[in-house]
C-alpha positions in Angstrom: -20.3 -15.9 12.4 -16.5 -16.9 12.2 -15.0 -20.0 13.7 -11.8 -21.3 14.2 -11.0 -24.7 13.2 -7.4 -25.6 11.5 -5.7 -26.1 15.1 -7.4 -29.3 15.6 -6.4 -30.5 12.4 -4.7 -34.2 13.1 -2.5 -33.7 10.4 0.5 -31.0 11.0 0.7 -30.9 6.9 -2.9 -30.7 6.4 -4.6 -27.6 4.8 -5.9 -25.2 7.3 -9.2 -24.6 6.9 -11.1 -21.7 8.5 -15.0 -20.4 8.6 -15.5 -17.2 7.7 -18.8 -15.2 7.6 -19.3 -16.1 4.0 -17.9 -19.5 3.8 -15.1 -21.7 4.9 -11.6 -20.7 3.2 -8.8 -23.6 3.1 -5.5 -22.1 3.0 -1.7 -23.5 2.7 0.7 -24.7 5.4 3.9 -22.5 5.3 5.9 -24.0 7.9 4.5 -22.5 11.1 2.4 -20.0 9.5 -1.0 -20.7 7.4 -1.4 -18.6 4.4 -4.7 -17.7 2.6 -4.8 -16.0 -0.6 -7.3 -14.3 -2.2 -10.0 -14.3 0.6 -12.7 -11.7 -0.9 -14.0 -9.4 1.5 -16.6 -7.5 -0.8 -18.1 -8.6 -4.1 -16.4 -8.2 -8.0 -16.2 -4.5 -8.7 -17.3 -5.0 -12.0 -20.7 -4.3 -13.8 -23.0 -2.5 -11.8 -20.3 -2.4 -8.8 -17.8 -0.3 -11.1 -18.5 2.9 -9.1 -20.3 1.9 -6.6 -19.4 1.2 -2.5 -18.2 -2.3 -2.0 -20.9 -4.5 -2.0 -20.9 -7.6 0.1 -19.8 -10.9 -1.4 -21.9 -13.7 -2.4 -21.8 -16.6 0.0 -20.3 -20.0 -0.8 -21.3 -23.7 0.0 -18.5 -25.8 0.8 -14.6 -25.3 1.1 -13.3 -22.2 -1.0 -9.7 -22.9 -1.9 -7.7 -19.7 -1.1 -4.1 -20.3 -2.4 -3.9 -18.0 -5.4 -4.0 -14.2 -5.8 -7.1 -12.6 -6.9 -7.1 -10.0 -9.7 -5.0 -7.3 -9.9 -6.5 -4.0 -9.9 -6.7 -2.5 -13.3 -4.2 0.0 -13.8 -1.9 1.1 -16.6 1.6 -0.2 -16.2 4.2 1.5 -14.2 7.5 1.1 -12.8 6.2 -0.8 -9.8 7.0 -4.4 -10.4 4.0 -7.0 -10.4 4.4 -10.6 -11.7 3.5 -11.3 -15.1 1.4 -14.3 -14.3 -0.9 -12.1 -12.3 -4.2 -11.5 -13.9 -5.6 -8.3 -13.9 -9.4 -7.9 -13.6 -13.0 -6.6 -11.9 -12.6 -9.0 -9.0 -10.1 -7.1 -7.3 -11.4 -6.9 -3.4 -9.9 -9.5 -1.6 -7.2 -9.6 1.1 -4.3 -11.9 2.2 -4.1 -13.8 5.6 -0.7 -15.0 7.1 -1.6 -16.8 10.6 0.1 -18.9 13.1 -1.3 -22.3 13.0 -0.4 -23.2 16.6 -3.3 -22.4 19.3 -2.8 -19.9 21.9 -4.7 -18.9 24.8 -4.5 -15.3 23.9 -5.9 -13.9 20.7 -2.7 -12.4 18.6 -2.2 -8.9 17.5 -3.5 -8.1 13.8 -1.3 -6.2 11.5 -3.1 -4.6 8.1 -1.2 -3.6 5.0 -2.2 -0.9 2.7 0.1 -1.1 -0.3 1.4 1.5 -2.3 1.6 2.9 -5.6 0.7 6.7 -6.2 -3.1 5.7 -5.7 -2.9 4.2 -9.1 -0.2 1.1 -9.1 0.2 -1.8 -7.4 -1.3 -5.1 -5.6 -1.5 -7.0 -2.6 0.0 -9.8 -4.4 3.5 -8.1 -4.9 6.1 -10.5 -3.5 7.7 -7.8 -1.5 4.9 -8.0 0.6 4.8 -11.5 1.7 3.7 -11.4 5.6 5.1 -14.8 6.6 8.4 -13.7 8.2 7.0 -10.5 9.8 3.9 -13.0 11.1 7.0 -15.5 12.6 8.7 -13.1 14.1 5.8 -11.2 15.9 3.9 -14.4 16.5 1.0 -12.3 15.1 -1.4 -12.3 11.8 -0.6 -10.2 8.9 -3.3 -9.0 6.8 -2.4 -7.3 3.4 -5.6 -5.4 1.2 -6.0 -5.6 -2.5 -8.0 -2.2 -3.4 -9.6 -0.2 -6.5 -6.9 2.2 -8.0 -6.6 4.8 -10.5 -9.9 6.0 -12.3 -11.6 3.2 -10.8 -10.6 3.9 -6.8 -9.2 7.4 -6.7 -10.4 9.5 -9.4 -13.5 11.6 -8.3 -15.9 11.4 -10.9 -18.9 12.6 -8.7 -19.2 15.9 -10.4 -20.6 13.8 -13.5 -23.4 12.3 -11.8 -24.7 10.7 -8.6 -24.1 7.1 -10.1 -20.0 8.0 -9.3 -18.7 7.6 -5.7 -15.7 9.5 -4.2 -12.8 7.8 -2.7 -13.8 4.2 -3.8 -10.4 3.1 -2.9 -10.6 4.2 0.7 -14.4 2.8 1.2 -12.6 -0.5 0.0 -10.2 -0.2 2.6 -13.0 0.6 5.3 -14.8 -2.7 3.8 -11.6 -4.5 4.5 -11.1 -3.5 8.1 -15.1 -4.5 8.6 -14.0 -7.7 7.4 -11.0 -7.9 9.7 -13.3 -6.9 12.5 -16.0 -9.6 12.0 -13.5 -12.8 10.8 -10.3 -12.4 12.1 -10.8 -13.8 15.4 -11.5 -17.2 13.4 -7.6 -16.9 12.3 -6.8 -16.5 16.1 -6.6 -12.6 15.6 -8.0 -10.0 18.4 -10.4 -7.5 17.0 -9.6 -5.0 19.3 -6.1 -5.3 18.6 -5.5 -4.2 15.1 -3.0 -1.9 13.6 -3.2 -0.5 10.2 -0.1 0.1 8.3 1.0 1.3 4.8 3.9 2.9 2.4 3.4 5.7 0.4 -0.2 6.2 -1.2 -0.6 3.4 1.2 0.3 5.3 4.3 -1.1 8.4 2.9 -4.7 6.6 2.9 -3.3 5.5 6.6 -3.1 9.3 7.7 -6.4 9.9 5.8 -8.6 7.2 7.3 -7.2 8.4 11.1 -9.3 11.4 10.4 -12.4 10.0 9.3 -15.1 9.3 11.5 -16.4 6.5 9.4 -13.0 4.3 10.9 -13.6 5.0 14.7 -12.6 1.7 16.2 -11.7 -0.3 13.2 -8.2 -0.1 14.3 -5.9 0.7 17.5 -2.7 1.8 16.1 -1.0 3.0 13.0 2.1 3.3 11.1 2.5 5.2 8.4 5.5 5.0 6.1 6.4 7.8 3.9 3.0 9.1 3.9 2.2 11.9 1.2 -0.4 13.2 4.2 -0.9 16.5 1.9 -1.9 15.1 -1.2 -5.7 15.3 -0.6 -7.6 17.4 -3.0 -11.0 19.5 -3.0 -13.8 18.2 -5.1 -13.7 21.7 -7.2 -10.2 20.7 -8.0 -11.3 16.9 -8.8 -13.8 18.1 -11.3 -11.3 19.7 -13.5 -9.6 16.3 -13.7 -12.8 14.2 -14.4 -13.5 16.6 -17.0 -10.1 16.3 -18.4 -10.7 12.4 -18.4 -13.7 12.7 -20.3 -11.9 14.9 -23.1 -9.1 11.9 -23.3 -12.1 9.6 -23.9 -13.5 11.8 -26.4 -16.9 11.3 -24.4 -19.1 14.7 -23.7 -20.2 15.1 -20.1 -23.9 14.3 -21.2 -22.9 10.7 -21.8 -20.7 10.2 -19.0 -23.0 7.5 -17.8 -21.2 5.5 -20.4 -18.4 4.9 -18.2 -20.5 2.5 -16.3 -20.2 -0.3 -18.6 -17.3 1.1 -21.0 -14.9 -1.5 -21.6 -12.3 -1.4 -18.8 -9.0 -1.5 -21.1 -10.4 1.6 -22.6 -10.9 3.7 -19.2 -7.4 1.9 -18.2 -5.8 3.4 -21.4 -7.3 6.8 -21.0 -6.6 6.9 -17.2 -2.6 5.7 -17.9 -2.6 9.1 -20.5 -4.3 11.6 -17.5 -2.0 10.0 -14.7 1.0 11.1 -16.7 -0.3 14.3 -17.9 -1.4 15.9 -15.0 2.1 15.9 -12.8 3.9 16.6 -16.0 2.0 19.9 -16.4 1.8 20.5 -13.2 4.6 19.0 -10.8 3.8 17.6 -7.7 0.1 17.4 -8.3 -1.6 13.8 -9.1 -4.4 13.2 -11.0 -6.1 10.6 -8.8 -5.6 10.9 -4.7 -8.3 10.8 -2.0 -10.6 13.8 -1.8 -12.5 15.9 0.7 -16.1 14.6 0.0 -17.7 15.8 3.1 -18.6 12.4 4.2 -15.8 9.9 4.7 -13.1 12.7 4.7 -15.0 15.4 5.9 -12.3 18.1 6.0 -8.6 17.9 4.6 -6.7 15.7 6.8 -3.8 18.2 7.5 -6.6 20.4 9.3 -8.3 17.3 11.2 -4.8 16.4 12.6 -4.3 20.3 13.6 -7.6 20.5 15.0 -6.7 17.6 17.1 -9.5 15.4 15.5 -7.3 12.4 14.4 -8.4 9.0 16.2 -6.5 9.2 19.4 -4.7 6.5 18.9 -0.4 5.7 19.0 1.2 6.3 15.8 4.9 5.3 13.9 5.8 7.6 11.2 8.5 8.3 9.1 10.3 8.9 5.7 13.6 7.7 4.0 16.3 10.1 3.5 16.9 10.2 -0.1 12.6 9.7 -1.3 13.2 11.6 -4.2 15.9 9.8 -6.1 14.0 6.7 -7.0 11.7 8.8 -9.4 14.7 10.0 -11.0 16.2 7.0 -11.7 12.9 5.6 -12.8 12.2 8.8 -15.0 8.8 9.2 -13.6 6.8 12.3 -13.6 4.9 11.2 -10.4 7.6 13.3 -8.5 9.5 16.8 -9.5 13.0 16.0 -9.4 14.4 18.5 -11.9 15.6 21.6 -10.7 12.9 23.3 -13.5 10.0 21.0 -12.4 10.5 21.9 -8.2 10.6 25.4 -9.1 7.6 24.9 -11.0 5.8 23.2 -8.4 7.3 26.3 -5.6 5.3 28.7 -8.4 2.2 26.7 -8.2 2.2 25.9 -4.3 2.8 30.2 -3.8 0.0 31.0 -6.2 -2.1 28.6 -3.5 -1.3 29.4 -0.4 -1.6 33.8 0.9 1.0 33.1 3.2 3.6 31.3 0.4 4.5 35.0 -1.1 7.9 34.9 -3.7 9.8 36.1 -0.5 8.6 32.9 1.8 9.2 30.3 -1.3 12.6 32.0 -1.5 13.5 32.0 2.2 12.6 28.3 1.9 14.4 27.4 -1.1 17.5 29.1 0.6 18.1 26.0 3.0 18.7 24.2 -0.2 21.7 25.8 -0.9 21.4 26.1 -4.7 18.1 25.1 -5.8 19.2 25.0 -9.7 21.4 21.8 -8.8 20.0 18.4 -9.2 20.8 17.4 -5.7 19.2 20.4 -4.0 16.0 20.2 -6.1 15.7 16.5 -5.1 16.0 17.3 -1.1 13.2 20.1 -1.9 11.2 17.4 -3.3 11.9 14.8 -1.0 10.6 17.6 2.0 7.7 18.9 0.1 6.0 15.6 -0.8 6.8 13.4 2.4 9.1 14.7 4.9 7.5 17.9 5.9 3.9 16.6 5.5 5.1 13.6 8.0 6.3 16.3 10.6 3.5 18.2 10.4 1.2 15.2 11.0 3.6 13.5 13.9 3.7 17.3 15.4 -0.1 17.8 15.4 -0.9 14.0 16.6 1.8 14.4 19.3 -0.3 16.8 21.2 -2.7 14.3 22.6 -1.4 10.3 21.4 1.8 8.7 21.8 4.1 9.4 18.2 7.0 8.0 17.3 9.0 9.4 14.2 11.8 7.9 12.2 14.1 8.5 9.3 15.5 5.6 7.1 18.6 6.3 6.1 20.5 2.6 5.4 21.2 1.8 1.8 23.6 -0.8 0.5 26.8 -0.1 -1.3 24.8 -1.2 -4.6 22.3 1.6 -3.9 24.5 4.0 -3.1 27.0 3.3 -6.2 23.1 3.8 -8.5 22.9 7.0 -6.5 19.6 5.7 -5.2 20.6 6.0 -1.7 17.6 5.2 0.9 15.3 6.1 -1.9 11.4 5.7 -1.7 10.4 2.1 -0.9 13.6 0.9 -0.3 12.5 0.1 3.4 9.9 -2.3 2.5 12.3 -5.1 2.1 13.4 -4.3 5.7 10.1 -4.3 7.1 8.6 -7.6 5.8 12.4 -9.2 5.6 11.6 -10.0 2.0 15.1 -9.4 0.3 15.4 -11.7 -2.9 11.8 -11.0 -3.9 12.7 -10.2 -7.6 13.6 -12.7 -10.0 17.0 -10.5 -10.3 17.6 -8.7 -7.0 20.4 -6.0 -7.5 20.5 -4.7 -3.9 23.2 -6.8 -3.1 25.1 -7.2 -6.2 28.1 -5.3 -4.2 27.4 -7.0 -0.6 25.9 -5.5 2.2 23.4 -8.3 3.0 24.3 -9.4 6.6 24.1 -5.6 7.6 20.6 -5.3 5.6 19.8 -8.5 7.5 20.5 -7.5 11.4 18.5 -3.8 10.2 15.6 -5.8 9.1 15.2 -7.7 12.1 15.7 -4.9 14.5 12.7 -3.1 12.1 10.4 -6.1 12.3 11.0 -6.7 15.8 10.0 -2.7 16.7 7.2 -3.0 14.5 5.8 -6.1 16.1 6.3 -4.7 19.5 4.1 -1.8 18.8 1.6 -4.0 17.1 1.1 -5.8 20.4 2.3 -3.4 23.2 1.7 0.1 21.4 5.3 0.9 22.1 8.2 0.3 19.5 10.8 -1.6 22.0 13.1 -4.2 20.2 13.4 -5.7 23.3 17.1 -6.8 22.2 19.2 -4.4 23.4 18.5 -2.2 20.4 18.6 1.8 20.9 15.7 3.2 22.8 13.6 5.0 20.9 11.8 8.2 23.3 8.6 9.4 21.8 8.3 12.3 19.3 6.7 15.6 20.5 6.8 19.0 18.3 9.4 20.9 20.6 12.0 18.4 20.2 11.2 16.4 17.0 13.0 13.4 18.4 13.6 11.0 15.7 15.1 7.4 15.3 17.4 7.6 12.6 18.0 3.9 11.0 21.2 2.6 9.3 24.0 -0.1 10.4 24.1 1.4 13.6 20.6 2.8 15.0 20.7 6.7 16.5 18.3 9.1 18.2 18.8 12.5 17.1 16.6 15.7 18.2 15.4 17.4 15.1 17.9 15.7 12.8 16.9 18.1 9.7 16.7 21.3 12.2 17.9 23.8 9.4 15.3 22.8 7.1 12.2 22.2 9.4 12.8 25.6 11.1 12.7 27.4 7.6 9.2 25.4 6.6 7.6 26.1 9.8 4.5 24.6 11.0 2.2 26.1 8.5 1.0 23.2 6.3 1.8 23.4 2.5 0.5 21.3 -0.2 -1.8 21.3 -3.4 -5.9 21.6 -2.6 
């Protein structure tokens, strides 16, 4: 039983304390917002729990200080910026809460955030995800979730023995949603008014969870920012990757159980090799991703959407105009960004889909001009990984539930000069209002801060209006945003001036068509 106690404190500067189902937690007051960091929603994922579904946290006596972030999930070094002061470790199943400390007669809406990072990088401790401004803007509660990644969260090792559970990262996220259901009322939140939102692989988790029977009723709206919605694999393919992981570790299959107590540093190092190797050898694929396990995910989410089996809830979904550019800048193998890599991806897709003949591939490629040029390759990669999966999801989901589509086009002068444009993840500080969250943020070296802040205000107001009332109306005179449906593909183009366009990428949408194309 959770109890709200902090709004009765006589001293406005006093540290807010809330009673959760596991024990009392003390946060810190930051203006009108109370902040709790590192609240455990499950037990440590170390020791015997390494490959188990999340287990209940151990209750505690007294008041637990929740002022610092918990462990970052074990991961290899990558281009996702993580504060060097954070600790990597097994005790990584925790969440953060930002909640207004003033009392309210009505329970407040709740927004639950899943961070991105290609299913193998990142943490809810990243400064860019600070939820205080979003909570202030919407007078609501923001929760951000830390969960297992890479080999420990999204590398399906279940083919190696019954000790290994697939989709552990998704199971962690579900456990966090159950914690929200059971405890958020103590923070003033409404457990019957929860919006699940995420970006990149976090958004891919959102779309996957929208098709899982296990999550029915745990969230009531969804926002998917740049979701790789077709990046979900079958267990046959996952078994091949698991065997390769053992090869890198030089571990015979009959000794796979040694993974249960192997030093985590060795596992992470081998996973780093694997996570780079797979997309380098097979452009467009990832080593670690959700899998169709017949349980949590009974079928490919893309199929479930097209069969009308996604949860019947309102959805905002969209992508950034220049998704692939960031991967070119960082020379990351996660996405194919060169003409050779994009052509290799197309050949692989053609071999997997009976309807995707070389002639059909050539027809799609014709919509991009000369596919051997870097610009055309980037556009093709953006569409295959993010934009078309978002449209396939939106077209199917809009047949039964309110759906809104956006395209984020804005880029500061510096990002334009750097040829990043509206690259992958560049919308994040606009959603959270966290410009300047890096020590040396180059975003505004050539100006553009005022325009960016105005755009950020509009986005935050739309997101919180959606969380509160299921309609993304900014209520500040901003452009009306009509719902999406497959016949018109109405899209809000977010820029210095928002525009509403019907099918702004008509030529490319038409040539791809309605057949879902992805790796399986």
